[in-house]
N, C-alpha and C positions, 0 to 999 in steps of 0.2 A: 503493500500500497502504501510506504514511503516513496518506491521508483516510481509506480504511478503518479504521483503528488509530484515529483520532482521534475516528471517529462510534462506536465500539464502546466505545469507553473514557469519552467524554461522559458525565454526570450527565446524566438524563432532560431534558433542555430541548429542547423541540420545534422553538425556532423556531434555536438554534444546530446540532441534528443537520439540519436542511432547508437550512440554509448548506453547510454539508458534502458535503450528499446532492447539491447543485446544482452544486457542485464536481466531486465524483465523475460523475456521471450528463453534466454538459453543459448541464444546462439545469434549470429552477425546475418540477417535479412540480406537478402542478395540488395548490390548499390541499385538496381532498377525497379527497386520498389521502394515507397512510402508510405508513411503514418502520418497523417499531419492532426495532432494535439489539436483539444483534450483527445484523450481517447481513454474509454473505461475498459475494465475486463477482473474477472475473477482470480486467475494466479496468471495469464500471459503464459506460462509454458506449457500449454496445453496447445496455442495454435502453432500453425506449421504454416507458412506464408511462400509461395512459389516468388515467380521472377512475373516484373514489370506487372508490379500487383499496385494498386493504387486506395488506399480509406483515407476517405473524406474526415473533416473534424467531426465531433459531438458522437460517433457511433461507440456502443455497449457489443463488449464479446462477453458472454458468461461461458468461460471454457470450458469448465470441469468436465467435460463431456468431451473435448476435442475438438478441433474447428479444423480445417486443412480448407487451403486455397491453395487452385490450381496459379497457372500462370497466365498472366493476362486478364487479370480479374479486378471491376470498377467496381467499388463499394460508394459510393451515395453518404452525403453529408446523414449524421440522426440514424442511423441502418442497425436494428439491433439483431445479434445471431447470439440465441440464448439457448443451452445445451443440456438445461434440468429442468426437473417440474416437480409437483409434488401429487404423492398418490391421493385418490380420491379418497380412501380410506381414510374417513377421522382423524380413527386412533394415529393412524400411519402416518397423515399429513405432516408431520413437521419433519420429517424424512426429504431428502430427495432425490429423487431418479434419473442419471445422467445419459443422454446418447448422445454422440458424433454429429457433427454437421459436415459434410462436405462438400464447397463448393468449386466446381470442375472447371478447367482453362476458360475462358471468354466471357467468363459472365459479367453481367451490370446488375448489380441490385441498386435499385432508384431511391430516391431520399424517404427517409420518415418508416420505411420499412423493416419487419421484423420476421427473422426465419425462424422456425422452432426448433428444438430437438427433434434428432433422427431423421432427418430432413438432407436428401441431396440432390441439388439443383444441377442440369446436366449441361452440358458443355455446350457454350455461345448460348444460352436463355437469357432474358433479358425479365427481371422481376420490375413493375411498374410503381411508382414511388404510392407510399400508402399501401402498400400489399400486404398481407398477413400470409408466408407461408407456411401450412401445418404438413404438405404430405410431397413426396419428389416431384420435381419437376423434370419432364425429361427434355432430351437436348434439343437446341434449334427452335425455340418457341418463347413470346411473350406471353406472361401473367401476370395477371392484374385481378385486384379485390381483397374481400376479408370473407371467407379463404380466398386464397388467391385460384383463382380458374387460366387452362390457355384462351386467349383470344386471338393469337396469330402464330400461325407457323413464318420462318426464318428462313427462306432460302441460301442456303450456307454451301 
């Protein structure tokens, strides 16, 4: 939490931000990838980021279950990737259930969207702004809405 706070309050200094991110993630991101603070996460160590990834301001990655971003992924501002949930059973509700999120190569997730636990977003797909993705998205489609549904196929 101290490192996340330091990341989010450090004046825009790319070198310093990348040093802090390396400590949070447990590895050095590829030089072609960028995260713009503020950036919020549970742990950070469960996030794997490919090449040429762009994560804009105000995103929250609840990464307990693991988050994998392929190459050429674009994450717009205020996107939430949430790998955990609570059981429906009221007696067990204080615990959490975690499942990974996988974002494949070439995906674009629009501003203020949320992707829930266990979801795989297929290669080259687009999640429209303000969408809630609660199930897998096939490759080469645009999804939109709450819950997100396929609205268009992408010729790729």
